[in-house]
DSSP file (Angstrom, degrees, kcal/mol; ACC not computed):
  #  RESIDUE AA STRUCTURE BP1 BP2  ACC     N-H-->O    O-->H-N    N-H-->O    O-->H-N    TCO  KAPPA ALPHA  PHI   PSI    X-CA   Y-CA   Z-CA
    1    1 A M              0   0    0      0, 0.0     2,-0.4     0, 0.0   123,-0.1   0.000 360.0 360.0 360.0 136.8   12.0   -6.9    6.3
    2    2 A E        -     0   0    0    121,-0.1     2,-0.2   117,-0.1   150,-0.0  -0.925 360.0-110.8-120.1 138.8   10.7   -9.6    8.6
    3    3 A I        -     0   0    0     -2,-0.4   123,-0.2     1,-0.2   122,-0.1  -0.534  29.6-177.5 -68.6 132.2    8.1   -9.3   11.4
    4    4 A K        +     0   0    0    121,-2.6     2,-0.3     1,-0.3   122,-0.2   0.558  67.5  13.7-101.7 -23.5    9.9   -9.8   14.7
    5    5 A R  E     -a  126   0A   0    120,-1.9   122,-2.6    22,-0.1     2,-0.4  -0.955  58.2-154.0-161.8 138.5    6.8   -9.6   16.9
    6    6 A I  E     -ab 127  29A   0     22,-2.1    24,-1.5    -2,-0.3     2,-0.3  -0.947  20.0-175.6-115.1 132.0    3.0   -9.6   16.6
    7    7 A I  E     +ab 128  30A   0    120,-3.1   122,-2.3    -2,-0.4     2,-0.3  -0.914   9.4 156.8-124.1 156.3    0.8   -7.8   19.2
    8    8 A S        -     0   0    0     22,-1.6   122,-0.1    -2,-0.3    24,-0.1  -0.955  50.3-103.5-162.6 173.9   -2.8   -7.5   19.7
    9    9 A G        -     0   0    0    120,-0.4    22,-0.1    -2,-0.3   121,-0.1   0.432  52.7-121.3 -87.3  -2.9   -5.5   -6.9   22.3
   10   10 A G        +     0   0    0      1,-0.2     3,-0.1    20,-0.1    23,-0.1   0.389  59.0 146.7  81.1  -6.3   -6.5  -10.6   22.7
   11   11 A Q      > -     0   0    0      1,-0.1     5,-1.4    28,-0.1    -1,-0.2  -0.160  58.3 -92.7 -58.9 158.4  -10.1  -10.2   21.7
   12   12 A T  T   5S+     0   0    0      3,-0.2     2,-0.5     4,-0.1     3,-0.5  -0.313  96.8  26.6 -60.5 157.9  -11.9  -12.9   19.9
   13   13 A G  T  >5S+     0   0    0    120,-0.3     4,-2.0     1,-0.2   120,-0.2  -0.760 128.9   5.7  93.5-130.4  -11.9  -12.6   16.1
   14   14 A A  H  >5S+     0   0    0    118,-1.9     4,-1.8    -2,-0.5    -1,-0.2   0.827 130.1  53.3 -65.4 -34.5   -9.1  -10.8   14.4
   15   15 A D  H  >5S+     0   0    0     -3,-0.5     4,-1.8   116,-0.3    -1,-0.2   0.958 111.4  45.1 -60.6 -55.7   -7.0  -10.2   17.5
   16   16 A R  H  ><S+     0   0    0     -5,-1.4     4,-2.5     1,-0.2     5,-0.2   0.831 109.0  57.0 -65.8 -37.8   -7.0  -13.8   18.5
   17   17 A A  H  X S+     0   0    0     -4,-2.0     4,-2.4     1,-0.2    -1,-0.2   0.922 106.2  51.8 -62.9 -43.3   -6.2  -14.9   14.8
   18   18 A A  H  X S+     0   0    0     -4,-1.8     4,-2.1     1,-0.2    -2,-0.2   0.894 109.9  46.6 -63.9 -39.3   -3.1  -12.8   14.9
   19   19 A L  H  X S+     0   0    0     -4,-1.8     4,-2.0     2,-0.2    -1,-0.2   0.908 112.5  50.6 -67.8 -39.9   -1.9  -14.3   18.1
   20   20 A D  H  X S+     0   0    0     -4,-2.5     4,-2.4     2,-0.2    -2,-0.2   0.851 110.2  50.1 -62.5 -38.8   -2.6  -17.9   16.8
   21   21 A V  H  X S+     0   0    0     -4,-2.4     4,-2.7     2,-0.2     6,-0.2   0.903 108.4  52.4 -68.3 -40.0   -0.7  -17.2   13.6
   22   22 A A  H  X>S+     0   0    0     -4,-2.1     5,-2.5    -5,-0.2     4,-0.6   0.901 111.7  46.8 -61.0 -38.6    2.3  -15.8   15.5
   23   23 A I  H ><5S+     0   0    0     -4,-2.0     3,-1.0     3,-0.2    -2,-0.2   0.948 112.8  49.2 -71.8 -43.1    2.3  -19.0   17.6
   24   24 A R  H 3<5S+     0   0    0     -4,-2.4    -2,-0.2     1,-0.2    -1,-0.2   0.888 116.9  40.7 -58.6 -41.9    2.0  -21.2   14.5
   25   25 A L  H 3<5S-     0   0    0     -4,-2.7    -1,-0.2     2,-0.1    -2,-0.2   0.427 114.0-113.8 -93.3   5.1    4.8  -19.5   12.6
   26   26 A G  T <<5 +     0   0    0     -3,-1.0    -3,-0.2    -4,-0.6    -4,-0.1   0.812  63.8 148.8  74.2  28.2    7.0  -19.2   15.6
   27   27 A I      < -     0   0    0     -5,-2.5    -1,-0.2    -6,-0.2   -21,-0.2  -0.880  54.7-110.4 -96.4 122.9    6.9  -15.4   15.8
   28   28 A P        -     0   0    0      0, 0.0   -22,-2.1     0, 0.0     2,-0.3  -0.088  44.5-168.5 -43.6 147.8    7.2  -13.9   19.2
   29   29 A H  E     +b    6   0A   0    -24,-0.2     2,-0.3     2,-0.0   -22,-0.2  -0.889  20.8 126.8-139.1 169.0    3.8  -12.3   20.4
   30   30 A G  E     +b    7   0A   0    -24,-1.5   -22,-1.6    -2,-0.3     2,-0.2  -0.953   9.8 155.8 175.1-154.6    2.3  -10.1   23.0
   31   31 A G        -     0   0    0     18,-0.3    20,-2.6    -2,-0.3     2,-0.4  -0.747  43.8 -68.2 131.4-178.9    0.3   -7.1   23.6
   32   32 A W  E     -e   51   0B   0     29,-0.3    20,-0.2    -2,-0.2    33,-0.1  -0.849  37.8-176.6-112.9 146.8   -1.9   -5.5   26.2
   33   33 A V  E     -e   52   0B   0     18,-2.3    20,-2.6    -2,-0.4     4,-0.1  -0.912  37.8 -86.0-135.6 163.0   -5.3   -6.5   27.4
   34   34 A P    >   -     0   0    0      0, 0.0     3,-2.3     0, 0.0     4,-0.5  -0.222  63.6 -76.6 -67.9 158.9   -7.8   -5.0   29.8
   35   35 A K  T 3  S+     0   0    0     20,-2.7     3,-0.3     1,-0.3    16,-0.0  -0.297 124.2  30.9 -56.4 134.9   -7.4   -5.8   33.6
   36   36 A G  T 3  S-     0   0    0      1,-0.2    -1,-0.3    17,-0.1     8,-0.2   0.384 119.1 -96.0  91.0  -2.4   -8.6   -9.3   34.3
   37   37 A R    <   -     0   0    0     -3,-2.3     7,-3.5     1,-0.2     2,-0.3   0.940  65.6-173.9  56.4  47.8   -7.7  -10.4   30.8
   38   38 A R  E     +F   43   0C   0     -4,-0.5     2,-0.3    -3,-0.3     5,-0.2  -0.542  18.1 155.6 -88.9 140.0  -11.3   -9.8   29.7
   39   39 A A  E >   -F   42   0C   0      3,-1.4     3,-2.0    -2,-0.3   -28,-0.1  -0.909  57.8 -94.0-145.8 175.0  -12.6  -10.7   26.3
   40   40 A E  T 3  S+     0   0    0      1,-0.3     3,-0.1    -2,-0.3   -29,-0.1   0.675 124.5  52.0 -71.9 -11.5  -16.1  -11.4   25.1
   41   41 A D  T 3  S-     0   0    0      1,-0.4     2,-0.3     0, 0.0    -1,-0.3   0.112 122.5 -96.0-107.2  16.1  -15.6  -15.1   25.6
   42   42 A G  E <  S+F   39   0C   0     -3,-2.0    -3,-1.4     2,-0.0    -1,-0.4  -0.748  81.7   1.5 108.1-155.1  -14.4  -14.8   29.2
   43   43 A R  E    S-F   38   0C   0     -2,-0.3     2,-0.4    -5,-0.2    -5,-0.2  -0.497  74.5-117.8 -73.9 134.9  -10.8  -14.7   30.5
   44   44 A I        -     0   0    0     -7,-3.5    -1,-0.1    -2,-0.3     6,-0.1  -0.593  38.5-109.5 -72.5 127.0   -8.1  -14.8   27.9
   45   45 A T    >   -     0   0    0     -2,-0.4     3,-1.4     1,-0.1    -1,-0.1  -0.097  13.9-120.6 -60.9 150.8   -6.0  -17.8   28.4
   46   46 A D  T 3  S+     0   0    0      1,-0.3    -1,-0.1     3,-0.1     4,-0.1   0.547 100.1  89.8 -70.4  -6.4   -2.5  -17.7   29.7
   47   47 A R  T 3  S+     0   0    0      2,-0.1     2,-0.4     0, 0.0    -1,-0.3   0.825  78.6  73.0 -54.5 -31.7   -1.4  -19.4   26.4
   48   48 A Y  S <  S-     0   0    0     -3,-1.4     2,-2.0     1,-0.1   -28,-0.0  -0.782  87.1-135.1 -90.6 128.5   -1.1  -15.9   25.1
   49   49 A H        +     0   0    0     -2,-0.4   -18,-0.3   -19,-0.0     2,-0.3  -0.521  53.6 146.4 -82.1  71.7    1.8  -13.9   26.3
   50   50 A L        -     0   0    0     -2,-2.0     2,-0.4   -20,-0.2   -18,-0.2  -0.821  41.4-135.8-111.3 151.9   -0.3  -10.7   27.0
   51   51 A K  E     -e   32   0B   0    -20,-2.6   -18,-2.3    -2,-0.3     2,-0.2  -0.889  20.4-121.5-106.8 136.7    0.2   -8.1   29.7
   52   52 A E  E     -e   33   0B   0     -2,-0.4   -17,-0.2   -20,-0.2     4,-0.1  -0.522  16.4-135.7 -76.8 137.6   -2.7   -6.6   31.7
   53   53 A M        -     0   0    0    -20,-2.6   -16,-0.1     2,-0.3   -17,-0.1  -0.544  23.5-120.7 -81.2 157.3   -3.4   -2.9   31.8
   54   54 A P  S    S+     0   0    0      0, 0.0     2,-0.3     0, 0.0    -1,-0.1   0.597  97.6  64.9 -79.0  -2.1   -4.1   -1.5   35.2
   55   55 A S  S    S-     0   0    0      2,-0.1   -20,-2.7     1,-0.1    -2,-0.3  -0.802  74.5-141.8-112.9 159.2   -7.5   -0.5   33.7
   56   56 A G        +     0   0    0    -22,-0.3     2,-0.4    -2,-0.3    -1,-0.1   0.321  65.7 118.1 -95.4   2.8  -10.4   -2.6   32.5
   57   57 A H    >>  -     0   0    0      1,-0.2     4,-1.1   -24,-0.1     3,-0.6  -0.532  57.6-149.7 -74.4 127.8  -11.1   -0.2   29.7
   58   58 A Y  H >> S+     0   0    0     -2,-0.4     4,-1.8     1,-0.2     3,-0.5   0.904  93.6  59.3 -64.1 -39.1  -10.7   -1.6   26.2
   59   59 A W  H 3> S+     0   0    0      1,-0.2     4,-2.0     2,-0.2    -1,-0.2   0.787 100.3  57.1 -66.0 -25.8   -9.7    1.7   24.6
   60   60 A K  H <> S+     0   0    0     -3,-0.6     4,-1.9     2,-0.2    -1,-0.2   0.879 108.8  45.5 -71.7 -36.0   -6.6    2.0   26.9
   61   61 A R  H <X S+     0   0    0     -4,-1.1     4,-1.7    -3,-0.5   -29,-0.3   0.818 111.9  53.1 -76.2 -30.2   -5.3   -1.3   25.8
   62   62 A T  H  X S+     0   0    0     -4,-1.8     4,-2.0     2,-0.2    -2,-0.2   0.884 109.9  47.1 -62.7 -42.4   -6.0   -0.4   22.2
   63   63 A Q  H  X S+     0   0    0     -4,-2.0     4,-2.3     1,-0.2    -2,-0.2   0.923 111.7  50.2 -68.1 -42.4   -4.1    2.8   22.5
   64   64 A Q  H  X S+     0   0    0     -4,-1.9     4,-2.2     1,-0.2    -1,-0.2   0.845 108.6  52.3 -68.2 -35.3   -1.2    1.2   24.1
   65   65 A N  H  X S+     0   0    0     -4,-1.7     4,-0.9     2,-0.2    -1,-0.2   0.914 109.9  49.1 -62.9 -46.2   -1.0   -1.5   21.4
   66   66 A V  H >< S+     0   0    0     -4,-2.0     3,-0.6     1,-0.2    -2,-0.2   0.920 111.9  48.3 -58.2 -45.3   -0.9    1.1   18.7
   67   67 A L  H 3< S+     0   0    0     -4,-2.3    -2,-0.2     1,-0.2    -1,-0.2   0.849 111.2  51.8 -67.3 -35.0    1.9    3.1   20.6
   68   68 A D  H 3< S+     0   0    0     -4,-2.2    -1,-0.2    -5,-0.2     2,-0.2   0.650 101.9  75.4 -78.2 -12.4    4.0   -0.2   21.1
   69   69 A A  S << S-     0   0    0     -4,-0.9    58,-0.2    -3,-0.6     3,-0.1  -0.558  70.9-143.0-100.8 160.1    3.8   -1.1   17.4
   70   70 A E  S    S+     0   0    0     56,-2.3    27,-0.6     1,-0.4     2,-0.3   0.657  92.0   4.6 -87.7 -18.6    5.6    0.2   14.4
   71   71 A G  E     -dc  97 127A   0     55,-1.1    57,-2.6    25,-0.1     2,-0.5  -0.961  66.7-138.6-164.3 145.6    2.5   -0.3   12.4
   72   72 A T  E     -dc  98 128A   0     25,-2.3    27,-2.4    -2,-0.3     2,-0.5  -0.948  11.0-163.2-114.6 127.5   -1.2   -1.4   12.9
   73   73 A L  E     -dc  99 129A   0     55,-3.1    57,-2.7    -2,-0.5     2,-0.5  -0.931   4.1-163.2-109.2 129.4   -3.0   -3.6   10.5
   74   74 A I  E     -dc 100 130A   0     25,-2.7    27,-3.2    -2,-0.5     2,-0.4  -0.962   2.9-165.3-113.9 124.6   -6.9   -3.7   10.7
   75   75 A L  E     +d  101   0A   0     55,-2.4     2,-0.3    -2,-0.5    27,-0.2  -0.911  25.4 148.0-106.8 137.4   -8.6   -6.6    9.1
   76   76 A S  E     -d  102   0A   0     25,-2.1    27,-3.5    -2,-0.4     2,-0.6  -0.951  50.9-116.4-154.4 171.3  -12.3   -6.2    8.5
   77   77 A H  S    S-     0   0    0     -2,-0.3     2,-0.1    25,-0.2    25,-0.1  -0.935  84.4 -33.4-115.7 106.4  -15.3   -7.0    6.5
   78   78 A G  S    S+     0   0    0     -2,-0.6    25,-0.1     2,-0.0    26,-0.1  -0.413 113.4   2.0  83.4-160.5  -16.6   -3.6    5.2
   79   79 A K  S    S-     0   0    0      1,-0.1     2,-0.3    -2,-0.1    -2,-0.2  -0.140  79.5-106.7 -64.0 144.8  -16.5   -0.3    6.8
   80   80 A L        +     0   0    0      4,-0.1     2,-0.3    -4,-0.1    -1,-0.1  -0.534  46.1 161.9 -75.4 137.5  -14.8    0.0   10.3
   81   81 A K    >>  +     0   0    0     -2,-0.3     3,-1.3     4,-0.0     4,-0.9  -0.912  44.5   1.9-142.5 171.0  -16.9    0.5   13.3
   82   82 A G  H 3> S-     0   0    0     -2,-0.3     4,-2.1     1,-0.3     5,-0.1  -0.232 127.5  -1.4  57.3-131.6  -16.6    0.2   17.1
   83   83 A G  H 3> S+     0   0    0      1,-0.2     4,-2.2     2,-0.2    -1,-0.3   0.776 134.6  54.5 -63.0 -33.0  -13.2   -0.9   18.3
   84   84 A S  H <> S+     0   0    0     -3,-1.3     4,-1.7     2,-0.2    -1,-0.2   0.866 107.7  49.0 -76.1 -37.3  -11.7   -1.2   14.9
   85   85 A A  H  X S+     0   0    0     -4,-0.9     4,-2.1     2,-0.2    -2,-0.2   0.920 110.3  52.8 -65.3 -42.7  -12.7    2.4   14.0
   86   86 A L  H  X S+     0   0    0     -4,-2.1     4,-2.7     1,-0.2     5,-0.2   0.905 105.2  55.6 -56.1 -44.0  -11.2    3.6   17.3
   87   87 A T  H  X S+     0   0    0     -4,-2.2     4,-2.1     2,-0.2    -1,-0.2   0.933 108.8  46.0 -59.5 -44.3   -8.0    1.8   16.5
   88   88 A L  H  X S+     0   0    0     -4,-1.7     4,-2.5     2,-0.2    -1,-0.2   0.909 112.2  50.9 -62.0 -43.7   -7.7    3.7   13.2
   89   89 A K  H  X S+     0   0    0     -4,-2.1     4,-2.4     1,-0.2    -2,-0.2   0.900 112.5  46.9 -63.9 -42.7   -8.5    7.0   14.9
   90   90 A L  H  X S+     0   0    0     -4,-2.7     4,-1.9     2,-0.2    -2,-0.2   0.859 109.4  53.2 -66.2 -38.9   -5.8    6.3   17.6
   91   91 A A  H  <>S+     0   0    0     -4,-2.1     5,-2.8    -5,-0.2    -2,-0.2   0.940 112.7  44.8 -63.3 -48.3   -3.2    5.3   15.0
   92   92 A R  H ><5S+     0   0    0     -4,-2.5     3,-1.5     1,-0.2    -2,-0.2   0.927 110.7  54.2 -63.1 -42.1   -3.9    8.6   13.2
   93   93 A K  H 3<5S+     0   0    0     -4,-2.4    -1,-0.2     1,-0.3    -2,-0.2   0.862 115.8  38.6 -57.8 -37.7   -3.9   10.6   16.4
   94   94 A H  T 3<5S-     0   0    0     -4,-1.9    -1,-0.3    -5,-0.1    -2,-0.2   0.212 112.7-119.4 -98.6  12.8   -0.5    9.3   17.3
   95   95 A R  T < 5 +     0   0    0     -3,-1.5     2,-0.4     1,-0.2    -3,-0.2   0.869  58.9 152.6  44.9  52.5    0.8    9.4   13.8
   96   96 A R      < -     0   0    0     -5,-2.8    -1,-0.2    -6,-0.1     2,-0.1  -0.827  52.5-106.1-103.1 142.4    1.4    5.7   13.5
   97   97 A T  E     -d   71   0A   0    -27,-0.6   -25,-2.3    -2,-0.4     2,-0.3  -0.483  45.1-178.3 -73.8 142.2    1.3    4.0   10.1
   98   98 A C  E     -d   72   0A   0    -27,-0.2     2,-0.4    -2,-0.1   -25,-0.2  -0.996  15.9-161.8-143.1 140.9   -2.0    2.0    9.8
   99   99 A L  E     -d   73   0A   0    -27,-2.4   -25,-2.7    -2,-0.3     2,-0.6  -0.982   5.6-156.8-130.8 120.7   -3.3   -0.2    7.0
  100  100 A H  E     -d   74   0A   0     -2,-0.4     2,-0.6   -27,-0.2   -25,-0.2  -0.870   6.4-167.1 -98.1 122.7   -7.0   -1.3    6.7
  101  101 A V  E     -d   75   0A   0    -27,-3.2   -25,-2.1    -2,-0.6     2,-1.0  -0.926   7.3-156.3-107.9 112.7   -7.6   -4.4    4.7
  102  102 A N  E >>  -d   76   0A   0     -2,-0.6     3,-1.9   -27,-0.2     4,-1.0  -0.754   1.2-163.1 -91.3 103.4  -11.2   -4.9    3.8
  103  103 A L  T 34 S+     0   0    0    -27,-3.5   -26,-0.2    -2,-1.0    -1,-0.1   0.530  86.5  67.7 -72.3   1.0  -11.7   -8.7    3.2
  104  104 A D  T 34 S+     0   0    0    -28,-0.3    -1,-0.3     1,-0.1   -27,-0.1   0.802 109.2  35.8 -80.0 -28.8  -15.0   -8.0    1.4
  105  105 A Q  T <4 S+     0   0    0     -3,-1.9     2,-0.4     1,-0.1    -2,-0.2   0.570 116.6  51.8 -98.7 -11.3  -13.0   -6.3   -1.3
  106  106 A L  S  < S-     0   0    0     -4,-1.0    -1,-0.1     4,-0.0     2,-0.0  -0.967  72.6-125.8-129.1 145.2   -9.9   -8.4   -1.5
  107  107 A S     >  -     0   0    0     -2,-0.4     4,-3.0     1,-0.1     5,-0.3  -0.283  39.7-102.4 -70.5 170.8   -9.1  -12.1   -1.9
  108  108 A V  H  > S+     0   0    0      2,-0.2     4,-2.9     1,-0.2     5,-0.2   0.939 124.5  48.7 -59.2 -44.8   -6.8  -13.7    0.7
  109  109 A A  H  > S+     0   0    0      2,-0.2     4,-2.5     1,-0.2    -1,-0.2   0.932 113.7  45.6 -59.1 -49.6   -3.9  -13.6   -1.9
  110  110 A E  H  > S+     0   0    0      1,-0.2     4,-2.7     2,-0.2     5,-0.2   0.936 114.5  48.4 -66.5 -44.7   -4.5   -9.9   -2.8
  111  111 A G  H  X S+     0   0    0     -4,-3.0     4,-2.4     1,-0.2    -1,-0.2   0.928 110.9  51.1 -61.3 -43.4   -4.8   -8.9    0.9
  112  112 A A  H  X S+     0   0    0     -4,-2.9     4,-2.9    -5,-0.3     5,-0.2   0.939 111.1  48.6 -53.3 -50.1   -1.6  -10.8    1.7
  113  113 A R  H  X S+     0   0    0     -4,-2.5     4,-2.6     1,-0.2     5,-0.2   0.903 110.3  49.4 -57.8 -45.0    0.2   -9.0   -1.0
  114  114 A Q  H  X S+     0   0    0     -4,-2.7     4,-2.2     2,-0.2    -1,-0.2   0.910 113.6  47.7 -65.0 -39.4   -1.0   -5.7    0.1
  115  115 A I  H  X S+     0   0    0     -4,-2.4     4,-3.1    -5,-0.2     5,-0.2   0.969 112.6  48.2 -63.9 -52.8    0.1   -6.5    3.8
  116  116 A R  H  X S+     0   0    0     -4,-2.9     4,-2.4     1,-0.2     5,-0.2   0.915 113.2  48.3 -57.2 -45.2    3.6   -7.8    2.6
  117  117 A S  H  X S+     0   0    0     -4,-2.6     4,-2.4    -5,-0.2    -1,-0.2   0.901 114.0  46.7 -70.4 -33.3    4.1   -4.6    0.4
  118  118 A W  H  X S+     0   0    0     -4,-2.2     4,-2.9    -5,-0.2    -2,-0.2   0.943 110.9  51.8 -70.0 -44.4    3.0   -2.3    3.3
  119  119 A I  H  <>S+     0   0    0     -4,-3.1     5,-2.2     1,-0.2     4,-0.5   0.933 114.0  43.1 -49.4 -50.0    5.2   -4.1    5.8
  120  120 A K  H ><5S+     0   0    0     -4,-2.4     3,-0.8    -5,-0.2    -1,-0.2   0.921 113.6  50.5 -68.2 -43.0    8.2   -3.8    3.6
  121  121 A A  H 3<5S+     0   0    0     -4,-2.4    -1,-0.2     1,-0.2    -2,-0.2   0.884 118.0  39.4 -59.5 -40.2    7.6   -0.1    2.6
  122  122 A Q  T 3<5S-     0   0    0     -4,-2.9    -1,-0.2    -5,-0.2    -2,-0.2   0.431 104.5-128.7 -92.6   4.5    7.1    1.0    6.2
  123  123 A A  T < 5 -     0   0    0     -3,-0.8     2,-0.4    -4,-0.5    -3,-0.2   0.936  41.2-179.0  47.5  54.3   10.0   -1.3    7.5
  124  124 A I      < +     0   0    0     -5,-2.2    -1,-0.2     1,-0.2     3,-0.1  -0.731  25.1 159.6 -88.9 128.7    7.6   -2.7   10.2
  125  125 A T  S    S+     0   0    0     -2,-0.4  -121,-2.6     1,-0.2  -120,-1.9   0.653  70.8  53.6-113.7 -37.6    9.1   -5.3   12.6
  126  126 A V  E    S-a    5   0A   0   -122,-0.2   -56,-2.3  -123,-0.2   -55,-1.1  -0.915  76.6-165.6-103.7 117.2    6.5   -5.0   15.3
  127  127 A L  E     -ac   6  71A   0   -122,-2.6  -120,-3.1    -2,-0.6     2,-0.5  -0.898  11.7-159.5-109.6 119.3    3.0   -5.5   14.0
  128  128 A N  E     -ac   7  72A   0    -57,-2.6   -55,-3.1    -2,-0.5     2,-0.4  -0.846  13.3-163.8 -92.2 131.3   -0.2   -4.7   15.8
  129  129 A V  E     + c   0  73A   0   -122,-2.3  -120,-0.4    -2,-0.5     2,-0.3  -0.963  17.1 158.2-118.5 133.5   -3.2   -6.5   14.5
  130  130 A A  E     + c   0  74A   0    -57,-2.7   -55,-2.4    -2,-0.4   -46,-0.1  -0.842   5.0 131.2-142.6 173.2   -6.8   -5.5   15.2
  131  131 A G        -     0   0    0     -2,-0.3  -116,-0.3   -57,-0.2   -55,-0.2  -0.887  56.7 -32.5 158.2-175.5  -10.2   -5.9   13.7
  132  132 A P        -     0   0    0      0, 0.0  -118,-1.9     0, 0.0  -117,-0.2  -0.172  58.9-110.0 -65.3 150.8  -13.8   -6.9   14.8
  133  133 A R    >>  -     0   0    0   -120,-0.2     4,-1.2  -119,-0.1     3,-0.8  -0.278  35.4-102.7 -63.6 161.8  -14.7   -9.4   17.5
  134  134 A A  T 34 S+     0   0    0      1,-0.2     3,-0.3     2,-0.2     6,-0.2   0.869 118.9  57.1 -60.1 -40.6  -16.1  -12.8   16.6
  135  135 A S  T 34 S+     0   0    0      1,-0.2    -1,-0.2     2,-0.1  -122,-0.0   0.765 111.4  42.8 -65.5 -23.3  -19.7  -11.8   17.5
  136  136 A E  T <4 S+     0   0    0     -3,-0.8    -1,-0.2     1,-0.3    -2,-0.2   0.702 131.8  20.3 -94.3 -18.6  -19.6   -8.9   15.2
  137  137 A A    ><  -     0   0    0     -4,-1.2     3,-2.1    -3,-0.3     4,-0.4  -0.675  66.4-172.2-149.9  83.0  -17.9  -10.7   12.2
  138  138 A P  T 3  S+     0   0    0      0, 0.0     4,-0.3     0, 0.0     3,-0.3   0.746  86.0  46.0 -58.1 -26.2  -18.3  -14.5   12.6
  139  139 A Q  T 3> S+     0   0    0      1,-0.2     4,-2.1     2,-0.1     5,-0.3   0.457  86.2  94.1 -93.6  -0.8  -16.0  -15.3    9.6
  140  140 A I  H <> S+     0   0    0     -3,-2.1     4,-2.8     1,-0.2     5,-0.3   0.855  79.7  53.8 -67.6 -35.2  -13.2  -12.9   10.6
  141  141 A Y  H  > S+     0   0    0     -4,-0.4     4,-2.3    -3,-0.3    -1,-0.2   0.957 113.1  42.4 -61.2 -47.3  -11.1  -15.4   12.5
  142  142 A R  H  > S+     0   0    0     -4,-0.3     4,-2.5     1,-0.2    -2,-0.2   0.960 119.3  43.2 -64.2 -49.0  -10.9  -17.8    9.7
  143  143 A E  H  X S+     0   0    0     -4,-2.1     4,-2.1     2,-0.2    -1,-0.2   0.828 114.5  49.0 -68.0 -34.5  -10.3  -15.2    7.0
  144  144 A A  H  X S+     0   0    0     -4,-2.8     4,-2.9    -5,-0.3     5,-0.3   0.905 111.4  52.0 -72.1 -38.6   -7.7  -13.2    9.1
  145  145 A T  H  X S+     0   0    0     -4,-2.3     4,-3.1    -5,-0.3     5,-0.2   0.976 111.2  45.1 -56.6 -55.1   -5.9  -16.3    9.8
  146  146 A A  H  X S+     0   0    0     -4,-2.5     4,-2.3     1,-0.2     5,-0.2   0.928 116.1  47.1 -53.9 -49.1   -5.7  -17.3    6.2
  147  147 A T  H  X S+     0   0    0     -4,-2.1     4,-2.6     1,-0.2    -1,-0.2   0.927 114.2  46.0 -63.6 -48.3   -4.6  -13.8    5.1
  148  148 A L  H  X S+     0   0    0     -4,-2.9     4,-2.7     2,-0.2     5,-0.3   0.927 111.4  51.5 -65.2 -43.6   -2.0  -13.4    7.8
  149  149 A V  H  X S+     0   0    0     -4,-3.1     4,-3.0    -5,-0.3     5,-0.3   0.933 113.1  45.3 -53.3 -47.3   -0.5  -16.9    7.2
  150  150 A K  H  X S+     0   0    0     -4,-2.3     4,-0.7    -5,-0.2    -1,-0.2   0.895 116.4  46.8 -68.3 -40.0   -0.2  -16.1    3.5
  151  151 A A  H  < S+     0   0    0     -4,-2.6    -1,-0.2    -5,-0.2    -2,-0.2   0.804 124.2  28.7 -72.6 -29.0    1.2  -12.7    4.2
  152  152 A L  H  < S+     0   0    0     -4,-2.7    -2,-0.2    -5,-0.2    -3,-0.2   0.708 118.0  51.1-106.1 -22.5    3.7  -13.7    6.8
  153  153 A A  H  < S+     0   0    0     -4,-3.0     2,-1.6    -5,-0.3    -3,-0.2   0.595  84.9  89.0 -92.7 -11.4    4.7  -17.3    6.0
  154  154 A D     <  +     0   0    0     -4,-0.7    -1,-0.2    -5,-0.3    -4,-0.1  -0.242  65.8  99.0 -85.3  52.9    5.5  -16.6    2.3
  155  155 A T  S  > S-     0   0    0     -2,-1.6     4,-3.1    -3,-0.1     5,-0.3  -0.945  85.8-115.7-124.0 153.8    9.1  -15.8    3.1
  156  156 A P  H  > S+     0   0    0      0, 0.0     4,-2.1     0, 0.0     5,-0.2   0.891 115.0  50.9 -53.8 -39.2   11.9  -18.5    2.6
  157  157 A E  H  > S+     0   0    0      1,-0.2     4,-1.7     2,-0.2     5,-0.1   0.918 115.4  38.2 -67.1 -42.4   12.6  -18.5    6.2
  158  158 A R  H  > S+     0   0    0      2,-0.2     4,-2.9     1,-0.2     5,-0.2   0.839 112.9  56.8 -79.6 -36.5    9.0  -19.1    7.4
  159  159 A T  H  X S+     0   0    0     -4,-3.1     4,-2.6     2,-0.2     5,-0.2   0.970 110.1  47.0 -58.3 -48.2    8.1  -21.5    4.5
  160  160 A N  H  X S+     0   0    0     -4,-2.1     4,-2.3    -5,-0.3    -2,-0.2   0.917 112.7  48.8 -54.5 -46.4   11.0  -23.7    5.6
  161  161 A Q  H  X S+     0   0    0     -4,-1.7     4,-1.3     1,-0.2    -1,-0.2   0.892 110.7  48.9 -66.2 -39.2   10.0  -23.5    9.2
  162  162 A E  H  X S+     0   0    0     -4,-2.9     4,-0.9     2,-0.2    -1,-0.2   0.845 111.5  51.8 -61.1 -38.3    6.3  -24.4    8.3
  163  163 A N  H >X S+     0   0    0     -4,-2.6     4,-0.8    -5,-0.2     3,-0.5   0.915 109.0  49.0 -66.0 -41.3    7.6  -27.4    6.2
  164  164 A S  H 3< S+     0   0    0     -4,-2.3     3,-0.3     1,-0.2    -1,-0.2   0.820 110.1  51.6 -70.1 -25.5    9.7  -28.6    9.1
  165  165 A L  H 3< S+     0   0    0     -4,-1.3    -1,-0.2     1,-0.2    -2,-0.2   0.740 101.7  63.9 -82.8 -18.8    6.7  -28.3   11.5
  166  166 A D  H <<        0   0    0     -4,-0.9    -1,-0.2    -3,-0.5    -2,-0.2   0.705 360.0 360.0 -79.8 -17.5    4.5  -30.4    9.0
  167  167 A G     <        0   0    0     -4,-0.8    -3,-0.2    -3,-0.3    -2,-0.1   0.599 360.0 360.0 155.5 360.0    6.5  -33.4    9.4
């Protein structure tokens, strides 16, 4: 099973890492963002193919992304809190499959293996990625990027595509 689309809420940190990995690997991306394309670093650039909600409430875009995906992956350092905890709660409420990968407990390789196994077992093609914003977890962007690249690029199709992009 291969991921056909990655979605996220566009916030700094894990959300933005997912969108950048999608662009890097040539995977279509999207998702819902609050009205005004709001994020903690200002307006989310149009580089990301995201749709605005009619509301500026973050929880509404979180819920819509959970509903639009076949599965939600939450990447964090430690226990979930704030928007990440809400994402898990909404996934459970709407009976959507959800995987929490705690990067404090797993290496990049172990996290990537867990993600690949979960995607395959759940037959996920549309993946929602969530996690803390950069101000709450300064290392999350870098570690989420590394984990997602390893999880999603380690397929023959994507590896060949990455090699052709390198030169």
